[in-house]
N, C-alpha and C positions, 0 to 999 in steps of 0.2 A: 502611589500612582495612580492615576486616573484610568481605571479598569474600562469604563464606559466608552472614553477615547480611544483607547488602543483596539477595542473590539471593534467599533466604527471603522477605524483606517483599516484594520485586517478584514473586515468584511468587503471592503471594496475590490478585493483581487478575486479573480474568477480562475478557479483551477481545474484542469482537465483530471478528470476521473482515472484512474490507473488501475486495472485489475493485475494482483500479485498472484504468482502462481509459485509452488515450492513443494518437494518432496523429499523425505529422507530414505526411500527406497521401500519402506515398509508401508508408510503413511503419506497422503498428499493432501493438499487443501490450497487455500489461497484467502485474499481480501481485498477490499477496495481501499485504494491509498491517494491521498491528495498531496502528500509530502514526496513529491518525485521530481527531480530536476537534471537537466544535463549537467555534466560537471567536467568538460573538456572542450578546448577550442581546437583540438587536433583532429581533423576529421578522420585519421588514420587510427587514431587511438581514442575511440569512444569510451567515455565513463558516465555513468549515473551515480546519483546520490537519492537514498531513498530512507525515511524513517519508519521504522515498524515497532509498534508498541509492544513490549517485552511478554506482556500478558496473553498476547494472541498465539494460537494454536501455529500459525504460518511464521511467528519468530521462530518457535521451537525447530521446524523444518529448515529454516534460512541457517540458523546455527549449526545444525546437524550437517546439511549438504554443502553449504558455502555458496549456493546458488540459489538465482530465482527467475522469473519471467515476468516481464512486464508487458501487459496488454493495453493498448487504447482501444476505447469501446466506443461506438456510436448510441446516438438516441434510441436506435432500433435494440440495442442491447440492454435496454433499462432492468430488464428481469435478472440478467446477471448482476446487477448491484444489488438486488434484493437477497439474491442466492449468496453471494459472497460478501455482503456485507451487513446481513442482519441476523445469521447463524454463526455457531462456533463449529469449526470444522473437528473439534475433539469428538463430537457425537454423529456426524455425517460426513460423508464423502461428496464435497461439494462439487467435484469433477464428473461425479457418476451421469452417464447418458450425455455429456458434451463431448464433442469433435476435439480430439488435440493430438500432438505428436510429441514425441520425446525430442528434445533439443541437444545440443551438443554438449551442454552441462549435466544432462540427465534430467532436466526440469520439463514437465508436462507445458506445452505451450498450444493454447487455443487457436483453432484454424478458422473458425468463424467469427473473427472481430475485425477492426480496422487495421491493426498491425501490431507487432510483438518484438520485444528484444528479448534474448537471451543472456543472462548476466551472470558473472563469477564474481563472487565478494573477494575485493582485494583488501578491504580493512573494515573493520566495525568499530565505532565508537559509542560506549555505554554512556548515555545522557540521564540516567536515572529512569524515567518514565519510558523510554524507547531506545533503539539502537538506530545509529544512523550508519548505513552501510554504504561505502564508495565501492563501485563494481566496474569492472570493465564488460563492455557489451563485445560478447564473442561471435553473436550471430544476430540478424535482424532482418524481418520480412515485412512487406506492406501488401496487404491483400486489397484495400479499398483506399481511395484518396478522397476524404470526406471529412468535415470538421468533429473533432472527438467531443464526446460527452462532458459537459464542466459541471460544477457544483451548482451554479446558478440555473442552468437549464433543469438540471435534475429536480431542484425544489420547485421549478415552475410546472414541471409535468406530473409529479408525484403525486398519488392519491392522498387523501387525508389520512388515512389509517398507516399508510407507509411514512408519512412525515411525522405522526406521531410516534412510529416505531423507531425511527431516526432519532427522534429528540430523547425519547427515554434511553437508547443507547449513547447515545452522546453524553448525556449526564452520568451515567453510569461510569462510562471511560474516562470522563473528565474527574471523577472522585478518585478514580485508581491513579490516575496520572498526578493529580496534585498530590497525593502522599508520596509517590515514588519520586516527584521532582523535589518536594521539601527534604525527604530523608537523603536524597543525592547531593542537595546542596550542603546540608548538614555535614555530610561525609566530606566534601570539597573542603569546606571550611575547617575541619577537623585536621584535614592533612597540611593545611597551611599555616597551621599554629605551630 
C-alpha cells in the first residue's frame, strides 16, 4: 500500500471537532473526537456513530453507562480542546468548573457550547483499537448558530507548543492503535481459519 498517498487523500477532509462527555455515576470525563457522524436519514429517529479508542478513560465511562454526550464547539472554545484533548481523565476531573446539566441519559451536557446531543448506545462494535458506537439521539439542544471548530482551523490557530503536544499525543496513540489493530486482525484471521 502507498501510505503517503492514503495519508494525503485522507488529509483533504476537514472534520468538525466534537467534545464527548460521559459518566459512570462515580466518575466523569470526556475527550475530543473527530470520528463522529450522523447515521440515520429518518428525522424522527436520529442516530450517531462515534469511534472511541479503547485505552481512553472516556471509553470506560461509555462502556459502563451506555450513554454519552456530543458537543459541537466553536473557535472561541479552543481551550476546551486542550482540556479535553491533551489530558487523561483518570487523574483529573475535566468537567470541574464548567457549566453543565445532566441529560436524560444521565450524561453531563455542557451549556456553554454551540450545541449538544444526548445519546444512548444501541450497539458497540469492537474494532481492535477502538469501539464504534451506534447511538440513538434522545435529546438535542442548539445554543448558538455558528460554524463549528474544525481540525484544519484548530491547526491554524493553535500555538506552537500546543501543536507539539498534539503531535506527541498523536504519535503515542498511533503506536497503541497500531498494536491493537494488528492483534485484532490476527484474531479475526484466526477465527476465519
